[in-house]
C-alpha positions as CSV (number, residue, x, y, z in Angstrom):
1,M,-29.2,27.5,19.3
2,Q,-31.5,24.2,17.9
3,A,-30.0,25.5,14.2
4,V,-26.6,25.3,15.4
5,L,-27.1,22.2,17.3
6,D,-28.6,20.7,14.0
7,T,-25.4,21.8,12.2
8,I,-22.8,20.1,14.7
9,I,-24.6,17.1,14.5
10,D,-25.2,17.0,10.5
11,S,-21.0,18.0,10.5
12,K,-20.6,14.9,13.0
13,Q,-22.5,12.8,10.9
14,R,-20.4,13.6,7.8
15,D,-17.4,13.4,9.1
16,T,-18.4,9.7,10.3
17,R,-19.8,8.4,6.9
18,L,-16.8,10.4,5.4
19,M,-14.8,8.6,7.4
20,W,-16.2,5.0,7.1
21,A,-16.6,5.0,3.3
22,L,-13.1,5.7,2.9
23,C,-12.1,3.1,5.1
24,V,-14.5,0.3,3.6
25,A,-13.4,1.4,0.2
26,S,-9.4,0.9,1.6
27,V,-10.4,-2.7,2.9
28,V,-11.5,-2.8,-1.0
29,V,-8.7,-2.2,-3.0
30,Y,-6.3,-4.0,-0.4
31,I,-8.7,-6.6,-1.4
32,N,-8.6,-6.5,-5.3
33,L,-4.7,-5.9,-4.3
34,Y,-3.6,-8.9,-2.9
35,L,-6.4,-11.5,-3.5
36,M,-3.9,-11.7,-5.9
37,Q,-0.9,-13.1,-3.3
38,G,-2.8,-16.0,-1.7
39,M,-4.2,-17.2,-5.3
40,L,-1.0,-17.7,-6.5
41,P,-1.0,-21.7,-6.4
42,L,-4.1,-21.8,-8.3
43,I,-2.6,-19.0,-10.8
44,A,-0.3,-21.0,-11.6
45,E,-1.8,-23.9,-12.0
46,H,-4.9,-22.9,-14.3
47,F,-3.0,-21.0,-16.6
48,S,-0.2,-23.4,-17.1
49,V,2.8,-21.5,-15.7
50,S,5.4,-21.9,-13.1
51,G,5.0,-20.6,-9.6
52,S,7.8,-18.4,-9.5
53,R,6.4,-16.8,-12.3
54,A,3.1,-16.8,-11.1
55,T,4.4,-14.1,-8.2
56,L,5.2,-11.4,-11.5
57,I,0.7,-11.0,-11.5
58,L,1.7,-9.0,-7.9
59,S,4.6,-7.0,-9.1
60,V,2.7,-5.8,-12.5
61,T,0.2,-4.8,-10.8
62,S,1.9,-3.0,-8.2
63,F,4.5,-1.1,-11.3
64,S,0.7,0.4,-12.7
65,L,-0.2,0.6,-9.7
66,A,2.5,3.3,-8.9
67,F,2.5,5.8,-11.9
68,S,-1.1,6.0,-11.1
69,L,-0.7,7.8,-8.4
70,L,0.9,10.6,-9.5
71,L,-1.8,11.0,-11.7
72,Y,-4.8,10.4,-9.1
73,A,-3.0,13.4,-7.2
74,V,-3.1,16.0,-9.6
75,L,-6.8,14.7,-11.5
76,S,-8.6,15.2,-7.3
77,D,-6.7,18.7,-7.1
78,R,-8.7,19.7,-10.4
79,I,-12.4,18.0,-10.3
80,G,-12.1,17.5,-6.6
81,R,-11.1,14.0,-4.7
82,H,-15.3,12.4,-4.5
83,T,-15.3,11.7,-8.4
84,P,-11.9,10.0,-9.2
85,I,-13.0,7.8,-5.8
86,I,-16.3,6.7,-6.5
87,M,-15.7,6.2,-10.5
88,S,-12.9,4.2,-10.2
89,L,-14.1,1.7,-7.9
90,W,-17.1,1.0,-10.0
91,V,-14.8,0.2,-12.5
92,L,-12.9,-2.1,-11.1
93,A,-15.6,-3.7,-9.6
94,L,-16.8,-4.4,-13.5
95,S,-13.0,-4.6,-14.5
96,N,-13.2,-7.4,-12.2
97,L,-15.9,-9.6,-15.0
98,L,-12.7,-9.4,-17.7
99,L,-10.8,-12.0,-15.1
100,I,-13.7,-14.8,-14.8
101,W,-12.8,-15.1,-19.0
102,V,-9.9,-13.9,-19.1
103,P,-8.1,-16.5,-22.0
104,D,-4.2,-16.6,-20.9
105,F,-2.0,-16.0,-18.3
106,N,-0.9,-12.8,-20.7
107,G,-4.4,-11.8,-20.8
108,L,-4.5,-11.6,-16.8
109,V,-1.4,-9.9,-16.3
110,L,-3.1,-6.8,-19.1
111,V,-6.3,-6.9,-16.9
112,R,-4.2,-6.7,-13.4
113,L,-2.0,-3.9,-15.1
114,L,-5.9,-1.7,-16.1
115,Q,-6.8,-2.8,-12.7
116,G,-3.7,-1.6,-11.1
117,A,-3.9,1.6,-12.5
118,L,-7.8,1.8,-10.9
119,L,-6.6,0.7,-7.7
120,A,-4.9,3.9,-7.1
121,A,-7.3,6.6,-6.4
122,V,-8.6,5.8,-2.9
123,P,-4.2,5.7,-1.7
124,A,-3.8,9.0,-3.5
125,I,-6.4,11.0,-2.5
126,A,-7.9,9.3,0.8
127,M,-5.1,11.5,3.4
128,A,-5.7,14.5,1.5
129,Y,-9.7,14.4,1.7
130,F,-9.2,14.0,5.2
131,K,-6.9,16.6,5.9
132,E,-9.3,18.6,4.1
133,Q,-12.7,17.7,5.7
134,L,-12.2,17.3,9.2
135,S,-10.9,18.3,12.0
136,P,-6.8,18.2,13.2
137,S,-8.6,15.6,16.3
138,T,-10.8,13.8,14.1
139,M,-8.3,13.3,11.5
140,L,-6.2,11.8,13.7
141,K,-8.5,9.7,14.4
142,A,-9.9,8.4,10.9
143,A,-6.3,8.3,10.0
144,G,-5.3,5.4,12.7
145,I,-8.2,3.6,11.6
146,Y,-8.2,4.4,7.8
147,I,-4.0,2.3,8.1
148,M,-5.6,-0.4,10.1
149,A,-8.5,-0.9,7.5
150,N,-5.7,-1.1,5.0
151,S,-3.9,-4.4,7.0
152,I,-7.0,-5.5,7.6
153,G,-8.0,-5.5,3.7
154,G,-4.3,-6.6,3.3
155,I,-5.0,-9.7,5.3
156,V,-8.3,-10.6,4.1
157,G,-7.3,-10.6,0.8
158,R,-4.9,-12.3,1.3
159,L,-6.8,-15.1,3.5
160,L,-9.6,-15.3,1.1
161,G,-7.5,-15.7,-1.9
162,G,-6.0,-18.9,-0.3
163,V,-9.2,-20.0,0.8
164,M,-10.7,-19.5,-3.3
165,S,-7.7,-21.4,-4.7
166,Q,-8.1,-24.3,-1.8
167,F,-11.8,-24.9,-2.7
168,F,-13.0,-23.0,-5.9
169,S,-11.9,-23.2,-9.4
170,W,-10.5,-20.1,-11.6
171,Q,-14.1,-18.9,-12.6
172,E,-16.3,-19.9,-9.3
173,S,-13.6,-17.7,-7.6
174,M,-13.2,-14.4,-9.7
175,W,-17.2,-14.6,-9.8
176,L,-16.9,-14.5,-5.9
177,L,-13.9,-11.4,-6.1
178,F,-16.8,-9.7,-8.4
179,L,-19.9,-9.5,-5.9
180,V,-17.4,-8.8,-2.3
181,T,-16.7,-5.7,-4.1
182,L,-19.7,-4.7,-6.4
183,A,-21.1,-5.0,-2.0
184,G,-18.1,-2.9,-0.8
185,V,-18.1,-0.3,-3.5
186,A,-22.0,0.3,-2.9
187,L,-21.6,0.4,0.3
188,T,-18.7,3.1,-0.5
189,S,-21.0,5.1,-2.8
190,Y,-23.8,5.1,-0.5
191,L,-21.8,6.1,2.7
192,L,-19.1,9.1,1.2
193,P,-21.1,12.4,1.2
194,S,-21.5,13.7,-2.2
195,G,-20.8,17.5,-1.7
196,A,-18.2,16.4,0.7
197,D,-15.5,17.4,-1.7
198,A,-16.7,20.9,-2.5
199,N,-13.7,22.9,-0.2
200,A,-11.4,20.4,-2.1
201,V,-12.4,22.4,-5.2
202,S,-13.0,26.0,-4.5
203,H,-9.5,27.1,-4.9
204,L,-10.1,25.8,-8.6
205,Q,-13.2,28.3,-8.9
206,S,-11.7,31.5,-7.4
207,A,-8.5,30.7,-9.6
208,P,-7.9,32.5,-12.8
209,K,-9.7,31.6,-15.7
210,S,-6.8,32.9,-18.1
211,T,-4.1,30.2,-16.3
212,S,-3.4,27.9,-19.3
213,K,-2.8,24.4,-19.0
214,R,0.1,24.4,-20.4
215,V,0.7,26.9,-16.4
216,R,-0.9,23.8,-14.7
217,L,1.3,21.3,-15.8
218,M,4.4,23.4,-15.1
219,Q,3.2,24.1,-11.4
220,D,2.1,20.0,-11.5
221,F,5.8,19.5,-12.4
222,H,7.4,21.6,-9.9
223,G,5.1,20.6,-6.9
224,F,6.9,17.2,-7.6
225,S,10.3,18.6,-8.2
226,H,9.9,20.5,-5.3
227,H,10.0,17.0,-2.9
228,L,12.4,15.3,-5.5
229,I,15.5,18.2,-5.2
230,D,15.2,17.4,-1.4
231,P,17.8,14.4,-0.4
232,Q,16.1,13.6,2.7
233,M,12.8,13.2,0.8
234,R,14.8,11.4,-1.6
235,L,16.3,8.8,1.1
236,V,12.5,8.5,2.7
237,Y,11.3,7.6,0.0
238,A,13.9,5.3,-1.2
239,I,14.1,3.6,2.5
240,G,10.3,3.0,2.2
241,G,10.4,1.7,-1.6
242,L,13.7,-1.5,-0.7
243,T,11.4,-2.2,2.5
244,F,8.3,-2.9,0.3
245,M,10.3,-4.2,-1.9
246,M,11.9,-6.9,0.0
247,M,9.2,-7.5,2.6
248,V,5.7,-7.6,0.1
249,N,7.6,-10.4,-2.4
250,Q,9.1,-12.5,0.9
251,F,5.8,-13.5,1.1
252,S,4.9,-14.9,-2.0
253,F,7.7,-16.6,-2.1
254,I,7.9,-18.4,1.2
255,Q,4.4,-20.1,0.1
256,L,6.1,-21.8,-2.5
257,H,8.6,-23.0,-0.4
258,L,6.3,-24.0,2.1
259,M,4.1,-25.9,-0.3
260,A,7.1,-27.9,-0.9
261,A,9.1,-30.6,0.7
262,P,9.5,-31.1,3.4
263,Y,6.4,-29.2,5.0
264,E,3.9,-29.4,1.7
265,W,1.1,-27.7,3.0
266,S,-1.9,-26.9,1.3
267,R,-2.7,-23.8,-0.6
268,F,-5.1,-22.2,1.8
269,Q,-2.5,-23.3,4.7
270,A,0.4,-21.4,3.3
271,T,-1.7,-18.1,3.6
272,L,-1.8,-18.9,6.5
273,I,1.5,-17.4,7.1
274,F,-0.2,-13.9,6.1
275,L,-1.9,-14.1,10.3
276,C,1.8,-12.5,10.6
277,Y,0.8,-9.2,9.3
278,S,-0.6,-9.0,12.6
279,S,2.6,-7.7,14.5
280,G,2.5,-5.0,11.7
281,T,-0.7,-3.7,12.2
282,M,-0.2,-3.7,16.1
283,A,2.9,-1.9,15.9
284,S,1.8,1.1,13.4
285,Y,-0.5,1.7,16.2
286,F,2.0,2.5,18.4
287,T,4.3,4.0,15.9
288,A,3.1,7.8,16.8
289,K,4.1,7.1,20.4
290,W,7.5,5.9,20.0
291,L,8.1,8.4,17.5
292,V,7.6,11.5,19.7
293,R,9.3,9.3,23.2
294,F,12.4,7.9,21.1
295,G,12.8,9.7,17.7
296,L,12.7,9.1,14.3
297,H,16.4,7.8,13.9
298,K,16.3,4.8,16.9
299,L,12.8,3.7,15.7
300,Y,14.5,3.3,12.0
301,L,17.5,1.6,14.1
302,W,15.4,-0.8,15.8
303,S,12.8,-1.6,12.6
304,W,15.7,-3.0,10.3
305,C,17.2,-5.4,13.1
306,L,13.7,-6.6,13.2
307,M,14.0,-7.5,9.4
308,L,17.7,-8.6,9.6
309,C,17.1,-11.2,12.4
310,G,13.4,-12.2,11.2
311,S,14.7,-12.7,7.9
312,L,17.8,-14.6,9.0
313,L,15.5,-16.6,11.7
314,T,14.0,-18.0,8.6
315,L,17.0,-19.5,7.6
316,F,16.5,-22.7,10.7
317,D,14.1,-23.9,8.5
318,T,11.1,-25.0,10.8
319,T,7.7,-24.4,11.4
320,L,8.4,-22.1,14.5
321,T,11.6,-20.1,13.0
322,I,10.0,-19.5,9.8
323,C,6.4,-17.9,11.5
324,V,8.5,-16.4,14.6
325,G,10.6,-14.6,11.7
326,F,8.0,-13.4,9.5
327,L,6.2,-11.5,12.8
328,M,9.7,-9.8,13.2
329,T,9.7,-9.0,9.4
330,A,6.1,-7.6,9.5
331,C,6.5,-5.7,12.7
332,G,10.0,-4.3,11.1
333,F,8.4,-3.3,7.7
334,F,5.3,-1.6,9.4
335,L,7.9,-0.2,11.7
336,T,9.4,1.3,8.5
337,H,6.3,2.4,6.7
338,S,4.8,4.1,9.2
339,C,8.1,6.3,10.0
340,C,8.8,7.5,6.7
341,N,4.8,7.9,6.6
342,S,5.2,10.4,9.4
343,F,8.5,12.0,7.6
344,V,7.0,13.1,4.8
345,A,4.1,14.2,6.6
346,M,6.1,16.6,8.7
347,R,8.6,17.6,5.6
348,A,6.5,18.5,3.4
349,S,5.3,22.1,3.7
350,R,3.8,22.7,0.4
351,D,2.2,20.2,-2.4
352,R,1.7,17.4,0.3
353,A,-0.7,15.2,-1.6
354,K,2.3,15.1,-4.2
355,A,5.1,14.6,-1.5
356,T,2.2,11.6,-0.3
357,S,1.8,10.5,-4.2
358,L,5.7,10.4,-4.8
359,Y,6.5,8.5,-1.9
360,L,3.4,5.9,-2.7
361,C,5.1,5.4,-5.8
362,C,8.5,5.1,-5.3
363,Y,6.5,2.3,-2.3
364,Y,4.6,-0.1,-4.7
365,L,7.5,0.7,-7.4
366,G,9.6,-1.4,-5.0
367,A,6.8,-3.7,-4.8
368,A,7.1,-4.3,-8.6
369,M,10.6,-4.7,-9.0
370,G,11.1,-7.0,-5.4
371,G,9.3,-10.1,-7.7
372,P,11.7,-10.0,-10.4
373,Y,14.5,-9.4,-8.5
374,L,13.8,-12.0,-5.5
375,M,13.4,-14.6,-8.1
376,L,16.6,-15.0,-10.0
377,F,17.5,-15.7,-6.0
378,W,15.1,-18.4,-6.1
379,H,16.1,-19.8,-8.8
380,G,19.6,-20.2,-7.5
381,A,19.1,-21.4,-4.3
382,E,15.5,-20.9,-3.6
383,W,14.5,-19.6,-0.1
384,Q,18.4,-19.4,1.4
385,G,18.4,-17.4,-2.3
386,V,15.9,-15.1,-1.5
387,V,17.1,-14.3,2.3
388,M,20.3,-14.4,0.7
389,G,18.6,-11.7,-1.4
390,S,17.2,-9.7,0.6
391,L,20.3,-9.2,2.8
392,T,21.6,-7.1,0.1
393,L,18.8,-5.1,0.0
394,L,18.9,-4.7,3.9
395,A,22.3,-3.3,3.7
396,L,20.6,-0.6,0.9
397,I,18.5,0.1,3.6
398,A,21.3,0.8,6.6
399,L,23.1,3.0,3.9
400,G,19.8,5.1,3.7
401,I,19.0,5.2,7.1
402,A,23.0,6.7,8.0
403,R,22.7,9.3,5.2
404,L,19.5,9.7,6.6
405,H,20.6,10.6,10.0
406,Y,23.4,12.3,8.3
407,H,21.6,14.9,6.8
408,Q,19.4,15.5,10.2
409,T,22.4,16.0,12.1
410,Q,24.5,18.8,9.6
411,N,20.7,20.2,9.4
412,H,20.5,20.7,13.3
413,R,23.9,21.6,13.3
414,A,23.5,24.3,11.0
415,L,20.8,25.5,13.3
416,V,22.7,26.0,16.1
């Protein structure tokens, strides 16, 4: 009896350590991903580039992150979940040393391309890791805390970048980033159970030894293509990508707007706009209940209306309307993102890690393309132009939501 109790206690301790290890890793990842968004004024000044060109830093990181997600989805199936996470995080910490002595803006772009590939490991693997190791009830709790960790990491990273931009030089800021990352990676390595993913690779050990690399590659290809040929999956991938394309880059350009006349906010004050993310954090927490109560289509429509009204409200161009507008936009975005995540998880009956990776790939590709896209509108009419570009994206999102509802209705009628 005592042996059984000890086993249960050990299992709970391992579950708890796994949950908190991946949450700490998530905070580290999103601090490193979004810190540069809060440092755009310092980047522009230190590397002698325009503020709008500095926004490309976020785009290049998101670009390499997007495609690396697909690689990690395959790699973690081959060698397990633990090793790719730990190795990528340690290399990420060391790569921050390169940022201290990077000579020019082009060098910064190259380092951030590398870091984007390293940042992809945790978001690509975390949910599959949870699903394999935790009971369904524990996984729901872990997933909720993990999503909150994503949001917290994004907010902390942007605000920390604002503090650095205001009070520290570039070299001092990068030393601080290195130390923060190093501490987070060390804590993750300590907490993450080293043998936790034994089950994740058990299927590889039982697989026929004669399976060739070509056959495995074809299996991976068919796993991805299975989801890409599904029209409903394609629409959800597009909705998520277009939504993130608009929202995350709006936050970049509003900083430039708030630092110009008549506001003339300081570098740190401009990053306080990222506190509007808190409305999205709260919305994502309640999304699961709202999905059950109201259904997917209604939540998509409500979130689209929030993003539309929020974007238009900022055109009144006062501090109050800008803050309220971004609270509405962030809430609408996180509702959409949570709906897309839930749809992908429910729709995927096989190759779930690949389905999630494809969604996140489109999601971050949207962020990468949104910077150059909205920059054209910024150069033409500054913030009013950014809103105009956002309305075009919202029109495409509305079309995607309508088409998705049409497909679901047709499927329902076919079943009846």
